ROSENU-209470 format. One line per 4 residues: number of its first residue (from 0); their letters; for each residue y, z, x of N, C-alpha, C. Coordinates in Angstrom, 2 decimals, padded with zeros to 5 digits. Layout:
NUM) a) Y,Z,X,Y,Z,X,Y,Z,X | ...
END
This chain:
0) mtps) 007.50,-006.97,-018.13,006.13,-007.38,-016.64,006.50,-007.04,-015.70 | 005.74,-006.55,-014.57,006.22,-006.26,-013.15,005.74,-007.17,-012.61 | 006.25,-007.64,-011.22,005.77,-008.35,-010.04,003.63,-008.29,-010.18 | 003.55,-007.28,-009.82,002.09,-007.31,-009.59,001.01,-007.52,-010.90
4) tplg) 001.48,-007.67,-011.86,001.26,-007.46,-013.04,000.07,-008.78,-013.53 | -001.15,-008.94,-013.38,-001.83,-010.61,-013.56,-001.53,-011.36,-014.27 | -001.41,-012.56,-014.05,-000.77,-014.04,-015.51,-001.99,-013.47,-016.09 | -002.96,-012.78,-016.66,-003.65,-012.74,-017.51,-003.24,-011.67,-018.50
8) geqp) -001.97,-011.06,-018.22,-001.50,-010.55,-019.54,-000.65,-011.05,-020.95 | -000.56,-012.27,-020.06,000.21,-013.01,-021.15,-000.54,-014.29,-021.74 | -002.13,-014.22,-021.37,-002.89,-014.85,-022.50,-003.15,-014.52,-023.78 | -003.22,-013.11,-024.33,-003.20,-012.57,-025.88,-001.76,-013.29,-026.36
12) larr) -000.73,-013.64,-026.05,000.37,-013.94,-026.16,000.44,-015.55,-026.58 | -000.42,-015.98,-025.53,-000.45,-017.67,-025.57,-001.26,-018.06,-026.45 | -002.54,-017.28,-027.02,-002.94,-017.61,-027.86,-002.52,-017.39,-029.14 | -001.47,-016.10,-029.13,-001.19,-016.11,-030.95,-000.37,-017.02,-031.01
16) rslv) 000.91,-017.64,-030.06,001.42,-018.61,-030.14,000.66,-020.36,-030.44 | -000.33,-020.41,-030.41,-001.26,-021.17,-030.27,-001.64,-021.21,-031.78 | -001.70,-019.80,-032.16,-002.81,-019.98,-033.48,-001.32,-020.42,-034.46 | -000.28,-019.75,-034.45,000.62,-019.47,-035.28,001.31,-020.91,-035.36
20) aala) 001.03,-021.92,-034.71,001.13,-023.38,-034.24,000.29,-024.06,-034.83 | -001.25,-023.79,-034.65,-002.23,-024.50,-035.56,-001.92,-024.00,-037.01 | -001.86,-022.90,-037.03,-001.64,-022.62,-039.19,-000.48,-023.17,-038.99 | 000.25,-023.41,-038.58,001.77,-024.18,-039.31,001.13,-025.81,-039.75
24) tlaa) 000.82,-026.31,-038.47,000.50,-027.39,-038.37,-000.67,-027.83,-040.16 | -001.47,-027.30,-039.92,-002.41,-027.10,-040.81,-001.55,-026.84,-042.08 | -000.60,-025.85,-042.54,000.01,-025.86,-044.05,001.15,-027.04,-043.59 | 001.40,-027.87,-042.37,002.22,-028.99,-043.07,000.93,-030.16,-043.09
28) vaci) 000.07,-030.27,-042.88,-000.81,-031.11,-043.50,-001.51,-030.97,-044.86 | -001.75,-029.91,-044.98,-001.94,-030.14,-046.91,-000.70,-030.08,-047.63 | 000.56,-029.79,-047.26,001.57,-030.31,-047.78,001.35,-031.78,-047.90 | 001.37,-032.55,-046.79,001.65,-033.73,-046.67,000.51,-034.28,-048.07
32) llvv) -000.88,-033.55,-047.35,-002.23,-034.51,-048.76,-002.01,-033.83,-050.04 | -001.42,-033.00,-050.68,-000.63,-032.72,-052.26,-000.09,-033.86,-052.41 | 001.33,-034.39,-051.54,002.57,-034.88,-052.20,001.42,-036.46,-052.18 | 000.73,-036.80,-051.18,000.43,-038.22,-050.61,-000.93,-038.42,-051.97
36) vvlp) -001.95,-037.23,-051.75,-003.03,-037.57,-052.82,-003.13,-036.89,-054.03 | -002.67,-035.74,-054.50,-002.40,-035.05,-055.38,-001.89,-035.52,-056.58 | -000.83,-035.35,-056.27,000.53,-036.15,-057.29,000.36,-037.13,-057.66 | -000.34,-038.17,-056.63,-000.24,-039.56,-057.57,-001.08,-039.89,-058.66
40) aars) -002.07,-038.53,-058.16,-003.32,-038.40,-059.08,-002.87,-037.75,-060.12 | -001.88,-037.01,-060.85,-001.46,-036.80,-061.27,-000.91,-037.43,-062.61 | -000.02,-038.75,-061.26,000.89,-039.39,-062.50,-000.04,-041.04,-062.83 | -001.41,-040.89,-062.01,-002.37,-041.97,-062.45,-002.99,-041.64,-063.75
44) dpyt) -002.95,-040.27,-064.59,-003.66,-039.83,-065.42,-003.50,-041.17,-066.69 | -004.68,-041.88,-067.00,-004.67,-042.67,-068.01,-003.75,-042.58,-069.70 | -004.45,-041.26,-069.91,-003.77,-040.95,-071.06,-001.97,-041.15,-071.23 | -001.66,-040.74,-069.90,000.07,-040.52,-070.24,000.43,-041.78,-069.35
48) rqtl) -000.09,-042.71,-068.40,000.08,-043.55,-068.37,000.27,-044.42,-069.25 | -000.99,-044.62,-070.23,-001.25,-045.85,-071.50,000.36,-045.28,-072.27 | 000.03,-044.06,-072.82,001.47,-043.65,-073.51,003.06,-043.95,-072.88 | 003.41,-043.84,-071.44,004.46,-044.28,-071.10,004.54,-045.70,-071.60
52) eltg) 003.47,-046.15,-071.33,003.83,-048.03,-071.26,003.92,-048.46,-072.71 | 004.27,-047.41,-073.76,004.20,-047.93,-075.05,005.50,-047.73,-075.61 | 005.69,-047.96,-076.98,007.62,-048.21,-077.04,007.15,-047.40,-078.35 | 007.84,-045.92,-078.33,007.70,-045.55,-079.72,008.69,-045.55,-080.64
56) satd) 008.23,-045.16,-081.52,009.11,-045.65,-083.16,009.54,-043.41,-083.51 | 011.01,-043.48,-083.27,011.96,-042.35,-083.67,011.02,-041.59,-085.17 | 011.38,-042.99,-086.79,010.43,-042.48,-087.39,009.21,-041.70,-087.76 | 008.30,-042.70,-087.04,007.16,-042.34,-086.77,006.70,-040.97,-086.50
60) ggrl) 007.24,-040.84,-085.34,007.30,-039.36,-084.36,007.95,-038.27,-085.03 | 009.19,-038.82,-085.90,009.39,-037.18,-086.79,008.43,-037.02,-088.28 | 007.61,-038.15,-088.45,006.62,-037.87,-089.22,005.64,-037.06,-089.11 | 005.32,-037.41,-087.56,004.24,-036.76,-086.62,004.74,-035.22,-086.70
64) frln) 005.72,-035.12,-086.19,006.38,-033.81,-086.04,006.15,-032.61,-086.79 | 006.79,-033.36,-087.91,007.00,-032.50,-089.72,005.37,-032.31,-089.70 | 004.75,-033.07,-089.67,002.92,-032.42,-090.00,002.62,-031.38,-089.33 | 002.89,-031.88,-087.71,001.91,-031.13,-086.75,003.18,-029.81,-085.95
68) cagc) 004.00,-030.20,-085.70,005.20,-029.51,-084.64,006.24,-028.25,-085.66 | 006.61,-028.90,-086.95,007.62,-028.14,-087.85,007.14,-026.77,-087.98 | 006.10,-026.39,-088.01,006.11,-024.98,-088.56,006.10,-024.16,-087.42 | 006.37,-024.51,-086.36,006.75,-023.94,-085.28,007.87,-023.83,-084.33
72) hgla) 008.28,-025.12,-084.72,009.43,-025.07,-084.47,010.58,-025.34,-085.03 | 010.33,-025.82,-086.53,011.39,-025.86,-087.23,011.59,-027.09,-087.91 | 011.75,-027.40,-089.23,011.53,-028.61,-089.66,012.93,-029.47,-089.01 | 013.81,-029.14,-088.47,015.00,-029.46,-087.85,014.74,-029.41,-086.43
76) aqgl) 013.60,-028.81,-085.67,013.44,-029.21,-084.59,013.84,-027.65,-083.96 | 014.57,-026.97,-084.46,015.82,-025.81,-084.20,014.90,-024.83,-083.68 | 013.66,-024.12,-083.75,013.30,-023.58,-082.83,012.96,-022.06,-084.18 | 011.79,-022.07,-083.68,010.80,-020.77,-084.72,010.51,-019.43,-083.92
80) vgpd) 009.22,-019.60,-083.97,008.26,-019.40,-083.29,008.25,-020.40,-081.67 | 008.29,-021.21,-081.94,008.66,-021.67,-080.41,009.80,-022.79,-080.32 | 010.12,-023.18,-079.07,011.54,-023.40,-078.88,012.47,-024.33,-079.15 | 013.46,-023.92,-079.33,014.19,-025.02,-079.81,014.15,-026.56,-078.91
84) lhgv) 014.21,-027.30,-079.88,013.68,-028.89,-078.85,014.77,-029.93,-078.79 | 016.10,-029.47,-078.90,017.15,-030.18,-078.95,017.49,-030.11,-078.12 | 017.70,-031.43,-077.05,017.81,-031.83,-075.48,016.94,-031.48,-074.78 | 015.39,-031.70,-075.25,014.06,-031.02,-074.19,014.44,-032.07,-073.54
88) errk) 014.50,-032.90,-074.09,014.49,-034.14,-072.68,015.05,-034.20,-071.19 | 016.02,-033.31,-071.36,016.97,-032.77,-070.53,016.58,-032.06,-069.27 | 015.60,-031.22,-070.29,014.50,-030.06,-069.43,013.59,-030.17,-068.85 | 012.96,-031.71,-069.47,011.71,-031.61,-069.23,011.81,-033.31,-068.90
92) ndrq) 010.59,-034.00,-068.21,010.50,-035.35,-068.56,009.16,-035.61,-069.24 | 009.56,-037.06,-069.53,008.47,-037.35,-070.36,006.33,-036.92,-069.87 | 006.59,-037.12,-068.70,005.36,-036.44,-068.32,004.84,-035.14,-068.62 | 006.02,-034.31,-068.37,006.12,-032.99,-068.53,005.94,-032.97,-070.43
96) liqq) 006.84,-033.54,-070.64,006.41,-033.18,-072.38,005.06,-033.75,-072.86 | 004.54,-034.76,-072.17,003.11,-035.21,-072.78,002.23,-034.03,-072.06 | 002.05,-033.73,-071.02,001.42,-032.78,-070.57,001.55,-031.18,-071.45 | 002.82,-031.06,-071.60,002.83,-029.59,-072.97,001.84,-029.76,-073.90
100) vvsg) 002.55,-031.10,-074.94,001.80,-030.83,-075.95,000.02,-031.27,-075.83 | -000.19,-031.82,-074.62,-001.55,-032.06,-074.47,-002.62,-030.70,-074.18 | -001.55,-030.64,-073.67,-002.24,-028.78,-072.99,-002.02,-027.72,-073.36 | -001.03,-027.69,-074.43,-000.60,-026.44,-075.04,-000.58,-025.19,-074.08
104) rtpp) -000.07,-025.88,-072.63,000.28,-024.27,-071.90,001.07,-023.15,-071.70 | 001.70,-023.19,-073.16,002.94,-022.14,-073.47,002.11,-021.59,-074.79 | 001.15,-020.75,-074.47,000.74,-019.99,-076.05,001.94,-019.32,-076.54 | 002.04,-019.30,-077.73,000.89,-019.40,-078.73,000.70,-021.13,-079.31
108) mpsf) 001.67,-022.28,-078.40,001.00,-023.59,-078.88,-000.14,-024.03,-078.65 | -000.87,-024.90,-079.22,-001.98,-025.08,-079.69,-001.94,-026.52,-078.59 | -003.32,-027.38,-077.87,-003.14,-028.17,-077.72,-003.57,-029.63,-078.89 | -002.63,-030.35,-078.55,-003.14,-031.59,-079.35,-003.39,-032.79,-078.52
112) qpep) -004.09,-033.92,-078.77,-004.38,-035.20,-078.16,-003.92,-036.15,-078.98 | -002.99,-036.27,-079.60,-002.92,-037.77,-080.21,-003.01,-039.23,-079.33 | -003.26,-039.96,-080.44,-003.50,-041.17,-079.97,-002.05,-041.35,-079.48 | -002.05,-042.36,-078.05,-000.78,-042.51,-077.32,-000.07,-043.12,-077.90
116) qama) -000.02,-044.11,-078.80,000.82,-044.75,-079.91,001.36,-043.36,-080.34 | 000.91,-042.09,-081.68,001.50,-041.59,-082.17,002.16,-040.52,-081.00 | 001.88,-040.35,-079.43,002.43,-039.58,-079.02,003.82,-040.02,-078.27 | 003.93,-041.69,-078.23,005.05,-042.37,-077.75,006.09,-042.09,-078.76
120) dlla) 005.62,-042.24,-080.27,006.22,-041.91,-081.13,007.28,-040.53,-080.99 | 005.67,-039.24,-080.79,006.74,-038.11,-081.24,007.52,-038.09,-080.03 | 007.62,-038.89,-078.63,008.62,-038.77,-077.43,009.96,-039.34,-078.04 | 009.64,-040.62,-078.62,010.84,-041.02,-079.28,011.78,-040.25,-080.04
124) flhs) 010.56,-039.87,-080.83,011.70,-038.37,-081.82,012.16,-037.29,-081.17 | 011.78,-037.07,-080.15,012.52,-035.70,-079.51,013.42,-036.43,-078.51 | 013.56,-037.69,-078.03,014.64,-038.08,-077.18,016.05,-038.98,-078.58 | 015.58,-038.62,-079.68,016.54,-038.91,-080.87,017.37,-037.50,-081.37
128) lp) 016.67,-036.31,-080.89,017.12,-035.15,-080.91,018.68,-035.25,-080.57 | 019.60,-034.57,-081.00,021.27,-034.21,-080.66,021.04,-033.41,-079.35
END
């Protein structure tokens, strides 16, 4: 820029910087809202919360598993059509496991929504796998 160039030539650059700053601020606010509002709402799902408050029985969970899950995951949870479930609690936390079972997110897995006690039993069974 030469000394004879009017200061008005800097306005488009200043506007772009202001727009970038505004967009960055908006993105930061959106991220904060996600963390403060959306994630706690997901954690307050009544079914998940109720299930996690219960103590499960690995024996009862094993029966439930053999009736509903073994066809795809194998009688010993070794994996067939569905994945091997040994050590699944190291790959997914209990909330994620509940959501996987309830939603059936990963086709061809169907969705199930057993009673909270049955889901707690299934979690206990999954935790008992070596």
